[in-house]
C-alpha positions in Angstrom: 121.6 264.1 104.0 121.3 267.6 105.4 119.6 270.8 104.5 121.1 274.3 104.7 119.1 276.6 106.8 120.3 279.7 105.0 117.7 281.9 103.4 116.6 281.3 99.8 116.5 284.0 97.2 112.6 283.9 97.0 112.1 283.8 100.7 109.5 286.2 102.2 111.0 289.4 103.6 112.0 289.3 107.2 109.4 290.7 109.6 110.1 293.5 111.9 110.5 291.8 115.3 107.8 293.1 117.6 108.3 294.8 120.9 107.5 292.6 123.9 109.3 289.5 122.4 112.9 288.8 123.1 115.1 288.4 120.0 115.2 284.8 118.6 117.7 282.8 120.7 120.2 282.4 117.8 119.7 285.8 116.1 122.7 287.6 114.8 125.1 284.9 115.9 123.9 284.7 119.5 123.8 281.5 121.4 121.5 280.8 124.4 123.5 279.9 127.5 121.3 277.1 128.8 122.5 274.5 126.3 126.1 275.3 127.2 125.6 274.6 131.0 126.1 270.9 131.1 128.6 271.0 128.2 130.9 273.1 130.4 130.4 270.8 133.4 131.2 267.7 131.4 134.3 269.0 129.7 137.2 267.9 131.9 139.4 270.5 130.5 137.1 273.2 131.8 135.8 271.7 135.1 138.2 270.6 137.8 137.4 267.4 139.7 134.6 267.5 142.2 130.9 266.9 142.8 128.4 268.9 140.8 124.7 269.1 141.4 122.4 270.9 139.0 118.8 271.6 140.2 116.3 272.4 137.4 113.2 274.2 138.7 110.8 273.5 135.9 108.8 276.6 134.9 110.5 279.0 137.3 111.6 281.9 135.0 114.0 284.5 136.1 111.4 287.3 136.4 108.9 285.0 138.2 111.6 284.1 140.7 112.6 287.7 141.2 109.0 288.7 141.8 108.5 286.0 144.4 111.7 285.9 146.5 109.7 286.7 149.6 108.3 283.1 149.3 111.8 281.7 148.8 114.2 282.7 151.6 116.9 280.2 150.5 116.9 281.5 147.0 116.6 285.1 148.3 119.8 284.6 150.2 121.5 283.6 147.0 120.3 286.5 144.9 123.8 288.0 144.7 124.9 284.7 143.0 121.9 284.8 140.6 121.8 286.0 137.0 119.4 285.7 134.1 120.3 283.6 131.0 118.4 282.7 127.8 116.8 279.3 127.2 116.0 278.0 123.7 112.8 278.3 121.7 110.1 277.1 121.9 110.3 277.8 125.6 109.1 274.4 126.7 110.4 271.5 128.7 111.0 268.9 126.0 113.0 271.3 123.8 115.0 272.9 126.6 115.9 269.6 128.3 117.0 268.0 125.0 119.2 271.1 124.3 120.5 270.9 127.9 121.5 267.3 127.7 122.9 267.3 124.2 124.3 270.9 124.0 122.6 271.1 120.6 120.2 273.6 119.1 116.6 272.5 118.5 117.2 272.4 114.7 120.0 269.9 115.3 118.3 267.6 117.8 114.8 267.9 116.3 112.7 268.2 119.5 110.9 271.3 118.3 108.2 271.7 120.9 105.8 270.0 123.3 104.3 268.3 120.2 106.2 268.1 117.0 105.2 267.4 113.4 106.0 263.8 112.6 106.1 263.7 108.8 106.2 259.9 108.7 102.9 259.6 110.6 101.4 262.9 109.3 100.5 263.7 112.9 101.8 265.6 115.9 104.0 263.6 118.2 103.9 264.4 121.9 107.5 264.7 123.2 107.0 263.7 126.8 105.1 260.4 126.3 105.7 259.7 122.6 103.9 257.0 120.7 104.3 253.2 120.7 105.1 253.3 117.0 108.0 255.7 117.4 111.4 254.7 118.7 112.7 257.6 120.9 116.4 256.8 120.1 115.6 256.9 116.3 113.6 260.1 116.8 116.4 261.8 118.6 119.6 259.8 117.9 122.2 262.4 119.0 124.6 261.2 121.6 124.1 263.0 124.9 126.9 264.9 126.5 126.9 262.5 129.4 127.5 259.5 127.1 130.7 261.1 125.9 131.9 262.2 129.3 134.2 260.3 131.7 132.1 261.6 134.6 129.4 259.4 136.1 126.0 261.2 135.6 122.8 260.6 137.5 119.4 262.0 136.7 117.0 262.4 139.6 113.3 262.9 138.9 109.8 261.5 139.6 109.7 257.8 139.3 107.1 258.0 136.5 109.8 259.6 134.3 111.8 256.4 134.3 111.6 255.0 130.8 109.5 257.8 129.4 109.8 258.9 125.8 111.7 262.0 126.7 114.0 260.2 129.2 114.9 257.6 126.6 115.3 260.3 123.9 117.2 262.9 125.8 119.1 261.2 128.6 121.5 258.8 126.9 124.5 258.2 129.1 122.6 259.0 132.3 121.6 256.7 135.2 118.2 257.4 136.7 117.2 257.6 140.4 113.5 258.1 141.0 111.3 259.2 143.9 107.6 258.6 144.3 106.8 261.3 146.8 108.2 264.9 147.1 109.3 264.1 150.7 111.6 261.4 149.2 113.4 263.9 146.9 116.2 265.0 149.1 117.1 261.5 150.0 117.0 260.5 146.3 119.5 263.3 145.5 121.8 262.2 148.3 121.7 258.6 147.0 122.4 259.9 143.5 125.4 261.9 144.8 126.8 258.8 146.4 126.2 256.7 143.2 127.9 259.4 141.1 131.0 259.5 143.3 133.4 262.2 144.2 133.7 263.4 140.6 130.1 262.9 139.5 127.3 265.1 138.2 123.7 264.9 139.4 120.8 266.6 137.5 117.7 267.1 139.6 114.4 267.8 137.8 111.8 269.5 140.0 108.5 269.8 138.2 106.0 270.7 141.0 106.0 274.5 140.4 105.4 274.0 136.6 102.4 271.7 137.3 100.9 274.1 139.8 101.4 277.0 137.3 99.7 275.1 134.5 96.7 274.1 136.6 96.2 277.2 138.8 98.4 280.0 137.4 101.4 281.8 138.9 99.1 284.1 140.9 97.7 281.3 143.0 98.1 279.7 146.4 99.1 276.3 145.0 101.8 277.9 142.8 103.2 279.9 145.8 103.1 276.8 148.0 105.0 274.8 145.3 107.7 277.5 145.0 108.1 277.6 148.8 108.4 273.8 148.9 111.0 273.8 146.2 112.9 276.5 148.1 112.8 274.3 151.3 114.1 271.4 149.3 117.1 273.5 148.2 117.7 274.5 151.8 117.8 270.9 152.8 120.3 270.1 150.0 122.5 273.0 151.2 122.5 271.4 154.7 122.8 267.7 153.8 125.0 267.4 150.7 128.7 266.8 151.2 130.8 269.9 151.8 132.5 271.2 148.6 129.6 270.2 146.3 129.2 272.7 143.5 125.5 273.6 143.2 123.8 275.3 140.3 120.1 276.1 140.1 118.4 276.9 136.9 115.2 276.4 134.9 114.0 275.3 131.5 111.6 278.1 130.8 109.3 280.6 132.6 105.6 281.1 132.4 102.8 283.6 131.9 99.1 283.4 132.9 96.4 283.6 130.4 92.6 283.5 130.3 89.8 282.4 128.0 89.3 286.0 127.0 92.8 286.0 125.6 92.4 283.0 123.4 92.2 283.0 119.6 90.8 279.8 118.2 91.6 279.3 114.5 88.8 276.8 114.3 86.4 279.8 114.3 88.0 280.8 111.0 87.3 277.9 108.6 89.1 279.7 105.8 92.3 279.0 107.9 91.5 275.8 109.7 90.5 273.9 106.6 93.9 274.7 105.0 95.8 273.1 107.9 97.0 269.5 107.8 98.8 269.3 111.2 98.7 271.6 114.2 101.6 271.0 116.7 103.6 273.0 119.2 101.8 274.7 122.1 99.4 277.5 122.5 102.1 280.1 122.9 104.1 278.8 119.9 101.8 277.0 117.5 103.5 275.0 114.7 101.4 274.6 111.6 101.7 272.4 108.5 99.5 273.4 105.7 97.8 271.0 103.3 99.8 270.2 100.1 97.3 272.1 97.9 97.4 275.2 100.1 99.7 278.2 99.6 101.6 278.7 103.0 102.0 282.4 102.2 98.3 282.9 101.7 97.6 281.0 104.9 100.1 283.1 106.8 98.5 286.3 105.6 95.1 285.0 106.8 96.5 284.0 110.2 98.1 287.5 110.5 94.8 289.1 109.8 93.1 287.1 112.6 95.8 287.4 115.3 96.5 291.0 114.5 99.1 292.3 117.1 98.5 289.4 119.5 101.0 287.1 117.8 104.0 287.1 115.4 103.5 284.8 112.4 106.6 283.4 110.8 106.8 281.5 107.5 109.2 278.6 107.2 112.0 280.7 105.6 111.5 283.4 108.3 111.8 280.7 111.0 115.1 279.7 109.6 116.4 283.1 108.8 115.5 284.6 112.2 117.5 282.1 114.3 114.4 281.0 116.2 115.3 277.3 116.3 119.0 277.3 115.6 122.0 279.2 114.2 121.3 280.8 110.8 123.2 278.8 108.1 123.5 275.6 110.2 123.0 272.2 108.6 119.7 270.6 109.3 119.6 266.8 109.5 117.2 265.2 107.0 115.2 263.6 109.9 114.6 267.1 111.3 113.8 269.0 108.0 110.4 267.4 107.7 109.5 268.5 111.2 110.0 272.2 110.6 106.5 273.8 110.3 105.3 275.9 107.4 104.2 278.5 109.9 105.1 279.3 113.5 102.7 281.5 115.6 104.4 283.2 118.6 102.0 284.6 121.0 102.5 288.1 122.5 101.4 289.5 125.8 99.3 286.9 127.6 97.5 285.5 124.6 97.3 282.0 123.3 96.5 280.7 119.9 94.9 277.3 119.3 92.8 275.4 116.8 90.2 273.2 118.5 89.2 271.6 115.2 92.7 269.9 115.2 93.4 270.0 119.0 90.4 269.2 121.2 90.2 271.5 124.3 91.6 270.1 127.5 89.4 269.0 130.3 91.2 271.4 132.6 92.3 274.4 130.5 95.8 275.6 131.5 96.1 278.9 133.3 99.9 279.2 133.2 101.4 278.7 129.7 104.7 279.1 128.0 106.4 278.5 124.6 106.9 282.1 123.3 109.6 284.7 123.7 108.4 287.2 126.3 111.0 287.9 128.9 108.9 286.0 131.4 109.2 282.9 129.3 112.6 283.2 127.7 114.8 284.2 130.6 115.7 281.7 133.3 117.8 282.0 136.4 121.2 280.6 136.9 122.5 280.4 140.5 126.0 279.2 141.2 127.3 278.4 144.7 129.4 275.9 146.6 128.2 274.1 149.7 
């Protein structure tokens, strides 16, 4: 059974989209380019035979990269081959990677954020590690693009990603080659290229820059060091991969820095927090399920009064009518319909929105964050070259 994501007659009026946020990825018939990247490479009618390597620099948005090219001489030398493209929303790894490997919109694959409302458990489900009670292939049963392709596809990433919830959910049809240390990564990619063969596709997930940004922020020495190291890895690939290899470099999302002074905690507003049953998503794109007895419209108005101009609050019908999570008018699988929140709260500027009554604060609060639709989060680079 499916549900239409068209707008109902009694839906709330669409909100004026605020300045500072990019349009919803699927607004007005648009389609973000990131989900189409692997679809084109795995379509034999569009891609001639040959080796393809795609390097995904987790968290390196197009504007972040452009601002820090002095730290990345290899990528700076490729700036004439670089353009900015849109990723999906929320701008977070699990959602973007699942769209990349399936070619589907979030509304179709159902990975709607870092944590997602699980209606069967009445709790949020973390999309990277999952839960022992949830089968990842039942949670996200769409066949991956690699599974339907005649090309041999190999995914390269940290060894700890082997068998993870996200890997099992999103990478059907992929073989996995892991590395335990960063200095093993180039050799792991070369091994994967040999395994994939002369007409293979290798996808390399580099997560160091994202981790450094979360822990220290993008205006920090560890983040700059991580970007410089990723650039050096790409330089090594350009030297050591077979001639004729087609190399593309992209990212899943960008990042902005925040601070405790730019935090709105809904737990400090009990008239809101007590009306919430599930708090999911991330601090830049909070996904809220209200209690059955609550009026979502009333809760939305209360949230708007608290966040003021620091966030955009969308009710369920507005989420669907805006093209935030998928094409307007698409069919929503029954398994996904229950995951759509009653409210989505998209942070503006450098603000974050949380509810510590439902989500205990982290031991190490994140400095770099993502999930919303600022240009710094929603635009990612795409570099296309041949070795």
